C-alpha positions as CSV (number, residue, x, y, z in Angstrom):
1,M,73.2,7.0,-17.3
2,L,70.0,6.2,-19.3
3,T,70.8,3.9,-22.2
4,R,68.6,3.1,-25.3
5,R,67.9,-0.4,-23.7
6,T,66.9,1.2,-20.4
7,L,64.4,3.8,-22.0
8,L,62.9,1.0,-24.2
9,A,62.5,-1.1,-21.1
10,A,60.7,1.6,-19.4
11,A,58.7,2.4,-22.0
12,V,57.4,-1.2,-22.5
13,G,56.6,-1.5,-18.7
14,T,54.4,1.4,-18.9
15,I,52.2,0.0,-21.6
16,P,50.1,-2.4,-19.3
17,M,49.7,0.3,-16.8
18,A,48.4,2.7,-19.4
19,L,45.8,-0.1,-20.8
20,H,44.9,-0.8,-17.2
21,A,44.3,2.9,-16.6
22,Q,42.0,3.4,-19.5
23,S,38.2,3.6,-18.7
24,P,36.1,0.7,-19.8
25,A,33.6,3.6,-20.8
26,S,36.2,5.3,-23.1
27,D,35.1,3.7,-26.3
28,W,31.7,2.5,-25.3
29,P,29.7,2.2,-27.4
30,N,31.6,0.9,-30.4
31,K,29.1,-1.4,-31.6
32,A,25.2,-1.8,-31.5
33,V,23.5,-1.8,-28.4
34,K,20.3,-3.7,-27.5
35,I,17.6,-2.2,-25.3
36,V,15.3,-5.2,-24.1
37,I,11.7,-4.4,-22.9
38,G,9.0,-6.9,-21.6
39,F,6.2,-5.3,-23.5
40,P,4.6,-5.6,-27.1
41,P,5.1,-2.6,-29.6
42,G,2.7,0.4,-28.8
43,Q,2.6,0.2,-25.0
44,G,4.1,3.3,-23.0
45,T,7.2,1.6,-22.1
46,D,7.8,0.7,-25.6
47,V,7.2,4.3,-26.6
48,A,9.7,5.4,-24.2
49,A,12.3,2.8,-25.3
50,R,12.0,3.9,-28.7
51,L,12.2,7.6,-28.0
52,Y,15.4,7.1,-25.8
53,A,16.7,4.6,-28.5
54,A,16.7,7.2,-31.2
55,H,18.3,10.0,-29.1
56,L,21.0,7.6,-27.5
57,Q,21.8,6.4,-31.3
58,Q,22.0,10.1,-32.3
59,A,24.2,10.9,-29.3
60,F,26.7,7.9,-29.4
61,V,26.6,7.4,-33.4
62,Q,25.9,3.7,-32.8
63,P,22.8,1.8,-33.3
64,F,20.5,1.5,-30.3
65,V,18.1,-1.1,-31.1
66,V,14.7,-2.2,-29.1
67,D,14.1,-5.7,-28.8
68,N,10.5,-6.5,-27.5
69,K,10.4,-9.5,-25.3
70,P,7.0,-9.7,-23.7
71,G,5.7,-12.4,-21.3
72,A,5.3,-13.4,-17.7
73,G,4.8,-10.0,-16.4
74,A,7.8,-8.5,-18.3
75,T,9.8,-10.9,-16.1
76,L,11.1,-12.8,-19.5
77,A,12.9,-9.8,-20.8
78,A,14.3,-8.9,-17.2
79,G,15.6,-12.6,-16.9
80,A,17.3,-12.4,-20.3
81,V,19.2,-9.2,-19.5
82,A,20.0,-10.6,-16.1
83,K,22.0,-13.4,-17.9
84,A,23.5,-11.4,-20.4
85,A,27.2,-10.3,-20.5
86,P,27.8,-7.3,-18.5
87,D,29.5,-5.3,-21.2
88,G,27.2,-2.5,-21.7
89,Y,25.7,-3.9,-25.0
90,T,22.6,-5.3,-23.3
91,L,20.3,-3.1,-21.6
92,L,17.0,-3.4,-20.1
93,L,14.4,-0.8,-19.8
94,T,12.0,-1.8,-17.3
95,S,8.9,-0.9,-15.7
96,S,8.3,-1.2,-12.0
97,G,6.8,-4.7,-12.0
98,P,9.9,-6.9,-12.8
99,L,12.3,-5.2,-10.4
100,A,10.0,-4.2,-7.5
101,V,6.9,-6.3,-7.6
102,A,7.7,-9.7,-9.3
103,P,10.2,-10.9,-6.7
104,H,7.1,-10.8,-4.1
105,L,4.7,-12.8,-6.4
106,Y,6.6,-15.3,-8.3
107,A,8.2,-18.3,-6.4
108,N,10.8,-19.1,-8.8
109,L,11.9,-16.5,-11.3
110,G,15.3,-18.1,-12.0
111,F,17.0,-14.9,-11.1
112,D,16.9,-12.2,-8.3
113,P,16.0,-8.8,-10.1
114,M,17.3,-6.7,-7.2
115,V,20.6,-8.4,-7.2
116,D,21.2,-9.8,-10.7
117,L,20.2,-6.5,-12.5
118,E,21.8,-3.0,-11.6
119,P,19.8,0.3,-12.0
120,I,21.1,3.0,-14.0
121,A,18.7,5.9,-14.5
122,L,15.2,6.4,-13.8
123,A,13.8,7.4,-17.2
124,G,10.2,8.5,-16.4
125,R,7.4,8.1,-13.9
126,S,3.6,8.2,-14.4
127,P,0.9,8.4,-12.0
128,L,-2.3,6.4,-11.9
129,I,-5.6,8.1,-12.0
130,L,-8.5,7.3,-9.7
131,V,-11.5,7.3,-12.1
132,V,-15.3,6.7,-11.8
133,P,-17.9,6.9,-14.6
134,A,-18.9,10.6,-15.5
135,D,-22.4,9.9,-14.1
136,S,-21.1,8.4,-10.9
137,S,-22.6,9.9,-7.7
138,A,-19.1,10.3,-6.3
139,K,-17.9,13.6,-7.1
140,S,-14.6,13.5,-4.7
141,L,-12.5,10.9,-3.1
142,P,-13.9,11.3,0.2
143,E,-17.6,10.9,-1.3
144,L,-16.4,7.4,-3.0
145,V,-14.9,6.1,0.3
146,A,-18.3,7.0,2.1
147,L,-20.2,5.6,-0.6
148,S,-18.4,2.3,-0.5
149,K,-19.3,2.0,3.2
150,R,-23.1,2.3,2.4
151,Q,-23.3,0.0,-0.7
152,D,-21.4,-2.6,-2.5
153,L,-18.8,-1.2,-5.0
154,S,-16.6,-3.0,-7.4
155,A,-13.1,-1.7,-8.4
156,G,-11.4,-3.2,-11.6
157,S,-7.7,-3.7,-12.6
158,G,-5.6,-5.2,-15.4
159,G,-5.1,-8.4,-13.3
160,N,-3.8,-9.7,-9.9
161,G,-0.7,-8.2,-8.8
162,V,-0.3,-5.4,-11.6
163,T,0.2,-1.8,-10.5
164,N,-3.1,-0.7,-10.5
165,H,-4.4,-3.6,-8.6
166,L,-1.6,-3.0,-5.9
167,A,-2.7,0.8,-5.8
168,L,-6.3,-0.3,-5.1
169,E,-5.0,-2.6,-2.2
170,M,-2.8,0.4,-1.0
171,F,-5.7,2.6,-1.2
172,K,-8.2,0.1,0.8
173,I,-5.6,-0.2,3.7
174,V,-5.1,3.5,4.1
175,S,-8.7,4.8,3.4
176,G,-10.8,2.0,4.8
177,A,-12.8,1.9,1.5
178,K,-14.8,-1.2,1.0
179,L,-14.1,-2.1,-2.6
180,L,-14.5,-5.5,-4.2
181,H,-11.3,-6.3,-6.6
182,V,-12.4,-7.5,-9.9
183,P,-9.3,-8.7,-11.8
184,Y,-9.5,-8.4,-15.7
185,K,-7.1,-9.8,-18.4
186,G,-5.9,-6.4,-19.2
187,A,-6.6,-2.8,-18.3
188,A,-8.4,-2.2,-21.5
189,P,-11.5,-4.4,-20.9
190,A,-11.5,-3.3,-17.4
191,M,-11.9,0.4,-18.8
192,N,-14.6,-0.7,-21.0
193,D,-16.7,-1.9,-18.0
194,L,-16.1,0.9,-16.0
195,M,-17.5,3.2,-18.8
196,G,-20.3,0.8,-19.3
197,G,-21.1,0.6,-15.5
198,Q,-20.4,-2.7,-14.8
199,I,-17.7,-1.7,-12.3
200,Q,-17.6,1.5,-10.2
201,T,-14.2,2.6,-10.1
202,M,-10.4,1.7,-10.8
203,F,-7.2,3.0,-10.7
204,E,-5.6,3.3,-14.3
205,S,-2.4,4.7,-15.9
206,A,-2.4,8.3,-16.8
207,G,-1.8,7.8,-20.6
208,A,-5.0,5.6,-20.9
209,A,-7.2,7.5,-18.3
210,L,-6.5,11.0,-19.6
211,V,-8.1,10.4,-23.0
212,Q,-11.4,9.2,-21.5
213,V,-11.4,12.2,-18.9
214,K,-10.9,14.5,-21.3
215,A,-13.6,13.1,-23.6
216,G,-16.1,13.3,-20.6
217,R,-16.6,9.6,-20.3
218,L,-14.8,9.2,-17.1
219,R,-14.5,11.7,-14.0
220,A,-10.9,11.9,-12.3
221,L,-11.2,11.9,-8.4
222,A,-7.3,11.8,-7.6
223,V,-4.0,11.0,-8.8
224,T,-1.5,8.6,-7.0
225,S,1.7,10.7,-7.3
226,S,3.1,12.6,-4.4
227,S,2.4,15.9,-6.2
228,R,-0.3,17.1,-8.6
229,Y,0.1,15.7,-12.2
230,S,0.7,18.4,-14.7
231,E,-2.0,17.4,-17.2
232,L,-4.8,17.7,-14.5
233,P,-3.6,20.3,-11.9
234,D,-7.0,20.8,-10.5
235,I,-7.3,17.2,-9.4
236,P,-5.8,16.6,-5.9
237,T,-3.6,13.8,-5.1
238,V,-4.7,10.7,-2.8
239,A,-1.9,12.1,-0.5
240,E,-3.6,15.2,0.0
241,Y,-6.2,13.1,1.8
242,Y,-4.0,10.4,3.0
243,P,-0.3,11.7,3.7
244,G,2.4,9.6,2.2
245,F,0.4,7.5,-0.4
246,E,2.1,7.2,-3.7
247,A,1.4,4.5,-6.3
248,I,3.0,5.2,-9.4
249,T,4.5,3.4,-12.6
250,W,8.0,4.2,-13.7
251,V,10.6,3.1,-16.4
252,M,14.1,2.5,-15.5
253,F,17.3,1.7,-17.5
254,A,19.2,-1.4,-15.8
255,A,22.0,-3.7,-16.8
256,P,23.3,-7.0,-15.9
257,K,25.3,-7.3,-12.5
258,G,28.8,-6.5,-13.0
259,T,28.4,-3.7,-15.7
260,P,31.3,-1.3,-15.3
261,E,30.5,1.7,-13.3
262,A,31.9,4.0,-15.8
263,I,29.6,2.7,-18.6
264,K,26.4,2.9,-16.3
265,N,27.5,6.6,-15.3
266,K,28.3,7.5,-19.0
267,L,24.6,6.3,-20.0
268,A,23.1,8.1,-17.1
269,V,24.6,11.5,-17.9
270,Q,23.1,11.1,-21.7
271,V,19.8,10.0,-20.2
272,N,19.8,13.3,-18.3
273,K,20.7,15.2,-21.2
274,I,17.9,13.6,-23.4
275,M,15.1,14.3,-20.7
276,A,16.1,17.9,-20.5
277,E,14.8,18.4,-24.3
278,A,11.7,20.1,-24.6
279,A,10.6,17.9,-27.2
280,V,11.2,14.6,-25.4
281,K,9.3,16.0,-22.5
282,D,6.4,16.7,-24.7
283,K,6.6,13.2,-26.5
284,L,6.7,11.4,-23.2
285,L,3.6,13.4,-21.6
286,Q,1.6,12.1,-24.6
287,S,2.0,8.7,-23.1
288,G,1.3,10.0,-19.6
289,I,5.1,9.7,-18.7
290,E,6.8,12.7,-16.6
291,T,10.5,13.0,-16.9
292,T,12.9,12.4,-14.0
293,P,15.8,14.8,-14.0
294,D,19.1,14.4,-12.3
295,T,19.0,10.6,-12.1
296,T,22.3,8.8,-11.2
297,P,22.8,4.9,-10.9
298,A,22.9,5.4,-7.1
299,K,19.6,7.3,-6.9
300,A,18.0,4.8,-9.4
301,K,19.2,2.0,-7.1
302,A,17.9,3.5,-3.8
303,Y,14.5,4.4,-5.6
304,A,14.4,0.9,-6.8
305,L,15.0,-0.6,-3.3
306,Q,12.4,1.8,-1.8
307,E,10.0,0.6,-4.2
308,F,10.7,-3.1,-3.7
309,D,10.0,-2.7,0.2
310,K,7.0,-0.7,-0.3
311,W,5.2,-3.1,-2.5
312,G,6.5,-6.2,-0.7
313,K,4.8,-4.9,2.6
314,I,1.5,-4.0,0.6
315,I,1.5,-7.6,-1.2
316,K,2.0,-9.2,2.1
317,R,-0.6,-7.5,4.0
318,A,-3.4,-7.6,1.1
319,N,-2.5,-11.3,0.7
320,V,-2.1,-10.8,-3.0
321,K,-1.5,-14.0,-4.9
322,L,-1.3,-14.8,-8.6
323,E,-4.0,-17.2,-9.9
């Protein structure tokens, strides 16, 4: 016979089980979430971070606050998040540099980006554009390669080890182009010298290069994505001449190691919903970023690992070192 005491004991016994069964994402977020980025306000990653933060705040009805923490190639921000509590309230929106490139260039980061950070969602990709001055005699990518073998040509970048430098080194390896690398302290002065004729070519982010291409100050020869760039549909990809070539920048949400899977999945689902909005696509495209639909934590991790391996091989083969 079931007595009152037996029923009470059974009910009390089920409480811990019910609490244990409750998903850690069921009430996430119930307070402000911080999105840390390694770049100053106004740059492409910052624009993307603020756009996503606004939409995430609207979706979850909790504050999503962007925290700019620039320095050391964006690794200061990545390191801070890697050491944060894995509770879903400190996120990183990172470029390819801190996750896929920095571990091959910095001897002691103080953390392992590919271990101490867990990818959540690929939130956008942006091709680089291979550009030359508008009056360059090179009218196509093959013409540039041929010209580089007949006369000295220099190619600028935003600095040793940045993505446009690594794209240049990859291009030199696959094409045999003879291009002298000239590193600058940032992409802007390199672009100015390119338009002024002090250097002859460079790979530059779509957001920065597209403005000058459309203004007629620079000529686009190729884009570095695996498929043609929607904003320059008549410009071929490097891969059309050298199959398999891809050198792009990207932005990805990540969290400290140990962040519950349920929270990561919940965030990834919402990021996909945000990317599906036409207004978001248009806004990101203004910064040269194309959306990456159907992202998941597993897909994001696989992509980050693929990029990590690719850039590690290029850095080693080209003997790229920070100065």
